[in-house]
N, C-alpha and C positions, 0 to 999 in steps of 0.2 A: 441643535444638536443632528449630525449626519442619520439620516434613517438607518442605513447598515448599522452605524455604531448603537444605536438605539435598539435596533433588533438584537444585536450582540448581547448587551445588558440584560435584556427582558430574558433570552434564551438562557443564559447562565443563571438566572435568578429561578427560572422554572426548573432546571435540572437539581439545582440544589434543594429546592423545596421539595420536590418529589423523591427525592433519594436516591435516583436512579445513577447518579455519578458517585463512583467511589473513588475520593481522593485520598491516597495511601501514600505513605513515606518512601517505601521501598517495595520490592518484587514481593506480591503475596503467593502463597503456597498455591498449587494448580498451575503456575506459570513457569517456563524453563528457559534457559539461554540456547538459542539454535545450535551455536558452534560446539555446547556440550553435548546436546543431545543428537546431533548431525556431525560428527569432526570433519567429514569430507566436503560439507557444503561450502559454498563460497559466499561472501557478502560483500556488497558495494551499497553502504547504506548511506543513501545520498542526502536524507534530510539533516545528517550532522554535519555535512560540507555546505560549501557554496554551489555545488553541482544539483541545482534543482532549481524549479520554476520561480521561487521567491528570489532566489539568488544569494542566500545566507544561511547559517545553520538555523533551524527551527526550534523554538520553545519546547523543552521538555527532552531533547535529545542531548544527554549530557555526555554518553560514551557512544561509542559504535559498536553497540551490542545489537543483535537481534532476539526478541522475546516474543514467544508465543504460548497460548495454553499447553498442557502437556498433551492433551487429546490431539490439538492441531500438529504439535511437533511429531508425536508417534505415526500419525498418518503420513506426513511429510518425509518421513525416515523410510517409510515403505515407497514412496515415489522415488526417492533418492536410490535404493537398492534396485528398484524396477529399470531406471535409467541406466545404472552403471553396467548393466549386462548389454548395453549397446555403445559402452564408451562415452556416456553422456551423464551430466549431472545439472544440479541446480544453482542459481545465482540468486540470492535475495537483494532487493532492494529496500523493502520495508515490511514490516510484521506489525507487533503490536505497536499502537500509536496514541500516546497519552492526550487526553482531551485538551490538554493546555496547547498542544501541538495544533489541533483543530481551531481551538481558539485563536492561535497565532495567524492560521490561515485567513479567519476571518477578519482579523485586523487588517492583513494585507489587501483583502479584498475589497476593503471599505475605502482604500485609497486609489482613486481612479488615476492619480497621476505616476504611480510605481508600476512601469509596464516595460521595465529594461530588457526582460527576457521573454517579450512576446513573440519574437521572430522565431525563438527556438521552440517554445510549448504552446502557443496557441494563437499562430499566426492569421487563421481565418475566422477568429471567434474575439468580439469585444470583451475585455475583462470582465464586465457585468452579467456575462452570459455564462460564466463558468459554473456558477450555483445552479441557475435556472436550468440548464441543460445537464446537470447530475455529474459533472466532472469532480466537483468539490461539494461538501456537505456540512450541514451545521453540526451533525454527529455522524460521526465515522463508525463502520463496522470494525474497523482496525482497533478501535478503542475497545473493543469487546474481546481482543486477544485472540481471534481464531481465523484473521484475515491476513492473507500475506500477498505481497508484490513481488514477482518473480520472471525469470526467464530459464532458457537453457543455454548450457555451455558444452564444449567438447572437453573431457576430463583431461586430456593429454596437453593440449594447449592452454586451456582455461578461457579459451575465446568464445564469445556468446555466439549464438547461432542467430541468423540475420532474421528478426521479426517483421521486417517493413515499416517500423516506425520505431523511434525511441521511446523509452519508458517516460511516462507522463505527458506524452504528446496529446493534447486535447484538442480532438478532432475526430471526424468520420475514418481518417486512416488507421485509428488505434481499434476500430471495432472488431470484435473477432470474425464477423461477419463480411468485413469490408473485401470487395474486390479490387482495391488499388495496390496492395502487394501483388508481387509475382507469383507464380505458381509454387516456387520453393519456399517462399515467405509464408505463403499460406499454408504449406503442409508444415513447417516448422511450427506455425502457431495450433494447427490442428493435433500435432504430436503433443505439445505441451498440455493443451486442454485435455486430450483423450487420458493421457496419463494422470493428470490431476483428479478428473470426474472419476476415474476407476477406483481412486483411494479415498473418495468421500468429499471430495471439494466441489464447489459450484462456481462455474465462471460468472464474470460480471458483462453484461452485453455492450459495455462502451469501452472496456479496457482488456486487452489481450493478456495482460500481467497479473490481473486482479482475480483471487479466488478466496473463497470462504468455507471451511469446514462445515457440513452439517450433518445431523443437528450441532449446534454450537452449545459449549457447557454453560455459557453465560449470556443468553440470548438477549438479555434486557438490562445488563449493566454496562456502563461505560467507566472505564478505569482511568485513573490519572496520575498513578505513580511515574516516576520518572523513568526514562531508559537510561540505565547507566549499571 
């Protein structure tokens, strides 16, 4: 048995035994759809499509809906309102992520032959390094419901601001502190980070698009209800 496959099975068994995985059939109370909580927000939910580093829709993403905890959605509404004063807004790539989607990433990572999107998403890394360097995780903060991946757009054109790297680019160019982007790209990243932090979100040091509301309403629970 492949070592990654064995690890994956042991991990799932551990989660089920400890009860930290909440496998529900539908969206529970305490979670909201972002397009209902923030009607002006733009969505480009990559994991419901082929436009992602795996190259196909990911397990658990049944419909192109973005879901967050009520607390995270309310905080994100404040961000959207603050940006609107400057004719800017948010576009969301991913929000709540079911554990079954994380498990799908694990299965994908266990297949060393599937590297068809390496050039676009991780050209500087061997696929086996994605977990070691914490671009992917066996359990994701997204599954707790208060983490969101997003960028800035101009409200009039709906065009994304240039951040210097694409979403889900796994490499130093995506680090918020990277000096690879030019001055304007770094300023755009700084604007996104500053307004998110101002409203209670904490950035992730390896991805300019990744933010988690603190404190989280479910800091120790990993949900698995489908996105639909």
